[in-house]
C-alpha positions as CSV (number, residue, x, y, z in Angstrom):
1,M,0.0,-7.5,-1.9
2,A,-3.5,-6.3,-1.2
3,G,-6.6,-7.7,-2.7
4,L,-4.6,-10.5,-4.3
5,L,-7.7,-12.4,-5.5
6,A,-9.6,-9.4,-6.6
7,G,-10.0,-7.8,-10.0
8,C,-11.2,-4.5,-8.5
9,S,-11.2,-2.8,-5.2
10,G,-12.5,0.4,-3.6
11,S,-12.2,2.4,-0.4
12,S,-13.9,5.4,1.2
13,G,-13.5,8.4,-0.9
14,G,-13.0,6.6,-4.3
15,A,-14.2,4.0,-6.7
16,G,-12.0,1.3,-8.3
17,P,-10.7,2.0,-11.7
18,A,-12.6,-0.8,-13.4
19,T,-15.1,-3.6,-12.7
20,S,-13.7,-7.1,-12.4
21,A,-15.4,-8.0,-15.7
22,D,-13.6,-5.1,-17.4
23,A,-10.3,-6.3,-15.9
24,A,-10.9,-9.7,-17.3
25,T,-11.8,-8.7,-20.8
26,G,-9.8,-5.5,-21.2
27,A,-13.1,-3.7,-22.0
28,D,-13.1,0.1,-21.7
29,A,-16.1,1.3,-19.9
30,G,-14.7,4.8,-19.7
31,P,-12.2,6.2,-17.2
32,V,-13.1,5.7,-13.6
33,C,-10.1,7.1,-11.8
34,V,-8.5,6.1,-8.5
35,D,-8.9,8.7,-5.8
36,V,-9.2,8.1,-2.1
37,G,-10.1,11.7,-1.3
38,A,-8.2,14.6,0.2
39,T,-7.7,13.2,3.7
40,A,-8.2,10.2,5.9
41,S,-9.5,10.1,9.5
42,L,-6.9,10.8,12.2
43,C,-7.4,7.3,13.8
44,T,-5.5,7.8,17.0
45,S,-6.7,7.9,20.6
46,N,-3.5,9.7,21.6
47,P,-3.4,13.5,22.0
48,S,-1.1,15.5,19.8
49,L,2.0,17.0,21.2
50,P,2.0,20.7,20.5
51,S,5.8,21.1,21.0
52,V,6.4,19.1,17.8
53,T,6.4,21.7,15.0
54,D,9.0,20.4,12.6
55,L,9.1,16.8,11.2
56,S,12.4,17.2,9.3
57,G,14.6,14.2,9.7
58,T,14.9,10.4,9.1
59,W,11.9,8.3,9.8
60,V,10.7,4.7,9.5
61,L,7.2,4.7,8.0
62,E,4.8,1.8,8.4
63,T,1.5,1.7,6.4
64,I,-1.3,-0.8,7.0
65,G,-3.9,-1.3,4.2
66,A,-6.8,-3.5,5.1
67,Q,-9.2,-5.1,2.5
68,V,-11.9,-7.7,2.4
69,V,-12.0,-10.0,-0.6
70,T,-14.9,-12.2,-1.8
71,S,-14.6,-15.0,-4.3
72,P,-17.2,-17.4,-5.7
73,A,-14.8,-20.2,-5.0
74,F,-14.9,-19.7,-1.2
75,A,-17.9,-19.3,1.1
76,Q,-16.3,-16.8,3.4
77,P,-14.5,-13.5,2.5
78,F,-10.8,-13.1,2.9
79,H,-9.5,-10.5,5.3
80,L,-6.1,-9.1,4.3
81,K,-3.7,-6.6,5.6
82,S,-0.8,-5.3,3.5
83,I,2.0,-3.8,5.6
84,N,4.7,-1.7,4.0
85,V,7.8,-0.5,5.9
86,L,9.7,2.4,4.3
87,L,12.8,4.4,5.2
88,A,11.8,8.1,4.7
89,Q,13.6,11.4,4.6
90,V,11.3,14.3,5.6
91,V,12.0,17.9,4.8
92,Q,9.8,20.6,6.2
93,T,9.8,24.2,5.0
94,G,7.3,26.3,6.9
95,S,4.2,24.2,6.9
96,Q,5.1,22.3,3.7
97,V,6.4,18.8,3.9
98,S,8.2,16.6,1.3
99,V,8.8,12.9,1.8
100,S,11.4,10.9,-0.1
101,A,11.2,7.2,0.8
102,S,12.1,3.7,-0.3
103,Y,10.4,0.4,0.5
104,C,12.3,-1.8,2.9
105,D,9.9,-4.5,3.6
106,R,6.4,-5.8,2.6
107,I,4.5,-8.1,4.9
108,Q,1.2,-9.8,4.1
109,H,-1.1,-10.6,7.1
110,D,-3.8,-13.1,6.2
111,D,-6.7,-14.0,8.5
112,P,-5.9,-17.5,9.8
113,S,-9.2,-18.8,8.2
114,N,-8.1,-17.7,4.7
115,P,-8.0,-20.8,2.5
116,A,-5.3,-19.2,0.2
117,K,-2.4,-17.6,1.9
118,V,-0.4,-14.9,0.1
119,V,3.4,-15.5,0.1
120,L,5.6,-12.6,-1.0
121,P,8.9,-13.9,-2.5
122,D,12.0,-11.9,-1.3
123,A,12.5,-10.6,-4.9
124,W,9.3,-8.6,-4.5
125,R,9.2,-8.2,-0.7
126,L,12.6,-6.5,-0.7
127,T,12.3,-4.4,-3.9
128,P,13.3,-0.9,-2.8
129,A,10.9,1.0,-5.0
130,P,11.4,4.8,-4.4
131,L,8.5,7.2,-3.8
132,V,8.2,11.0,-3.4
133,R,5.1,12.7,-2.0
134,S,4.3,16.0,-0.4
135,G,1.8,17.6,1.9
136,S,1.6,19.8,4.9
137,F,2.1,19.8,8.7
138,A,-0.2,22.6,9.6
139,D,-2.9,23.9,11.9
140,D,-6.1,22.1,11.2
141,G,-8.2,25.0,12.4
142,T,-8.4,23.8,16.0
143,G,-4.9,24.7,17.0
144,Q,-3.7,21.2,16.4
145,L,-0.9,20.5,13.9
146,T,-1.8,17.7,11.6
147,L,0.3,15.9,8.9
148,T,-1.7,15.7,5.7
149,L,-0.3,13.7,2.7
150,P,-2.9,13.8,-0.1
151,T,-3.5,11.0,-2.5
152,L,-0.5,9.3,-4.0
153,I,-0.9,6.6,-6.7
154,E,1.7,4.0,-7.2
155,V,1.8,1.2,-9.9
156,F,4.0,-1.8,-9.6
157,G,4.6,-4.2,-12.4
158,A,3.8,-1.9,-15.3
159,T,4.5,1.6,-16.6
160,L,1.3,3.6,-17.2
161,T,0.9,6.9,-19.0
162,D,-2.0,7.7,-16.7
163,P,-1.5,5.8,-13.4
164,A,-4.9,7.0,-11.9
165,C,-7.2,6.2,-14.8
166,E,-5.5,3.8,-17.2
167,A,-6.7,0.2,-17.2
168,L,-4.2,-2.3,-15.9
169,P,-2.6,-4.8,-18.3
170,V,-4.3,-8.2,-18.4
171,D,-2.1,-9.9,-21.1
172,A,1.4,-11.2,-20.5
173,N,2.5,-9.6,-23.8
174,D,1.3,-6.1,-23.0
175,P,4.2,-3.8,-23.7
176,R,3.4,-1.7,-20.6
177,L,4.5,-4.6,-18.3
178,F,7.7,-4.0,-16.3
179,D,9.7,-6.5,-14.3
180,T,9.5,-4.5,-11.1
181,D,10.9,-7.3,-8.8
182,G,13.8,-8.2,-11.2
183,D,13.0,-11.9,-11.3
184,T,13.0,-12.0,-15.2
185,F,9.2,-12.4,-15.4
186,P,6.8,-9.6,-16.4
187,G,5.0,-7.7,-13.6
188,I,5.3,-8.9,-10.0
189,T,5.6,-12.5,-8.9
190,V,3.4,-13.5,-5.9
191,D,2.8,-17.0,-4.6
192,L,-0.3,-18.6,-3.0
193,S,-0.3,-21.5,-0.5
194,G,-3.1,-23.6,1.1
195,A,-6.3,-24.7,-0.5
196,L,-5.3,-22.6,-3.5
197,S,-1.7,-22.9,-4.4
198,G,0.3,-21.5,-7.3
199,T,2.2,-18.5,-8.7
200,L,0.8,-15.3,-10.1
201,R,2.4,-12.7,-12.4
202,S,0.5,-9.5,-11.6
203,V,0.3,-5.7,-11.6
204,Q,-0.7,-3.7,-8.6
205,R,-2.0,-0.2,-8.2
206,Q,-2.5,1.4,-4.9
207,A,-3.7,4.9,-3.8
208,T,-3.0,6.2,-0.3
209,A,-3.7,9.4,1.6
210,L,-2.3,9.9,5.1
211,H,-3.6,12.1,8.0
212,G,-2.1,12.1,11.4
213,V,-0.6,13.9,14.4
214,A,2.7,13.9,16.3
215,V,1.9,12.0,19.6
216,R,5.5,12.1,20.7
217,A,8.6,13.9,19.6
218,D,9.6,10.7,17.8
219,R,6.3,9.3,16.7
220,V,3.5,10.3,14.3
221,E,0.4,8.2,14.0
222,G,-2.9,8.4,12.1
223,G,-5.3,7.0,9.6
224,M,-4.8,6.1,5.9
225,A,-7.4,6.2,3.1
226,Y,-6.5,3.2,1.0
227,E,-7.4,1.6,-2.3
228,S,-5.7,-1.1,-4.2
229,D,-6.5,-3.0,-7.4
230,Q,-4.6,-5.7,-9.2
231,S,-4.6,-7.6,-12.5
232,V,-3.2,-11.1,-13.1
233,V,-1.5,-11.4,-16.5
234,A,-0.4,-15.0,-16.1
235,S,-0.6,-17.8,-13.5
236,D,0.5,-21.3,-12.8
237,P,-1.8,-23.2,-12.8
238,P,-3.7,-21.1,-15.4
239,N,-7.1,-21.4,-13.7
240,I,-6.0,-19.0,-10.9
241,K,-6.1,-16.1,-13.4
242,T,-9.7,-17.0,-14.2
243,L,-10.6,-17.3,-10.6
244,Y,-9.0,-13.9,-9.9
245,A,-11.2,-12.2,-12.5
246,S,-14.4,-13.3,-10.7
247,S,-13.3,-12.1,-7.3
248,H,-13.8,-8.7,-5.8
249,A,-12.0,-6.6,-3.1
250,S,-13.1,-3.6,-1.2
251,A,-11.7,-1.5,1.7
252,D,-12.3,-3.1,5.1
253,P,-15.4,-1.2,6.4
254,T,-14.1,-1.3,10.0
255,A,-13.3,2.2,11.1
256,C,-9.6,2.9,11.1
257,S,-8.6,-0.5,9.8
258,S,-6.1,1.2,7.5
259,T,-3.5,3.2,9.5
260,F,0.1,4.5,9.5
261,V,2.8,5.1,12.0
262,M,6.1,7.1,11.5
263,V,8.9,6.6,14.0
264,R,11.9,8.9,14.0
265,V,15.3,7.2,13.6
266,P,17.3,7.9,16.8
267,D,20.1,10.4,16.3
268,V,22.7,7.9,17.3
269,A,21.6,5.6,14.5
270,D,21.1,8.4,12.0
271,A,24.7,9.4,12.5
272,G,25.8,6.0,11.3
273,V,24.6,3.9,8.3
274,V,20.8,3.8,8.2
275,D,19.6,1.8,5.3
276,C,16.9,-0.8,4.6
277,A,19.0,-3.6,6.1
278,W,19.1,-1.6,9.3
279,V,15.4,-0.9,9.2
280,R,14.6,-4.6,8.8
281,D,16.9,-5.5,11.7
282,N,15.1,-2.9,13.9
283,E,11.5,-3.2,12.7
284,V,10.2,-4.8,15.8
285,T,12.1,-2.5,18.1
286,L,10.8,0.6,16.3
287,L,7.3,-0.5,15.3
288,G,6.4,-3.4,17.6
289,A,5.2,-6.8,16.2
290,L,4.3,-6.6,12.5
């Protein structure tokens, strides 16, 4: 869960939807909407393969969103990477692409020096939230076919009328809260371990835009514009919620720190039963060490 100790985050191409102070008080400073821009950088050193002209099929999609979190409670910033693994069906008609996917795994990579480690309980880690997004696989003007999936905004732990601009809930009694992970608590449950230990009930919003090329017949890779903000509606112990409101996250400024990879599911597997359990069993084989 990206930016776990942050009330607000940003990335290239877009500002966060509220300041951390706004998130803490529920104050409305006017809509500042999430948007990571039309495209991300390609972020691959591999040449595109011109013979790949149609991406239709079954794919495993891995996205990596990188953030830096600062908190007054700790001298050094946190470096976080949120890795999501999805099973995706891609349909291409002409140059237009539609993607229907479900989350199969969520993995949090903390810098070893982080004093508070994020632990994702299985109830949230394995929640198969569906998504649908569309874009194009088209000539970028240089003769190279590029996959472009413009900004998609997702909200977990609440149901918002305006996902891009609406302030996230900050109260455990907010009627917009939704038990996304099905653990009977509002929002999403996430644990912390280390110097700061406890449990959070939170809401997460993330915006992503993908831009990449086919580097093999069975592999697409590229960059991801990424933004994520969260709110904590309750915590145990209660002081974690207060600490959260004073923290701040932003996109990792390192070039191409947020990326994605799509790997085509082999035909022999696709002819059988390919589901999230199969994806998790084959993650390392398909994607390498996560």
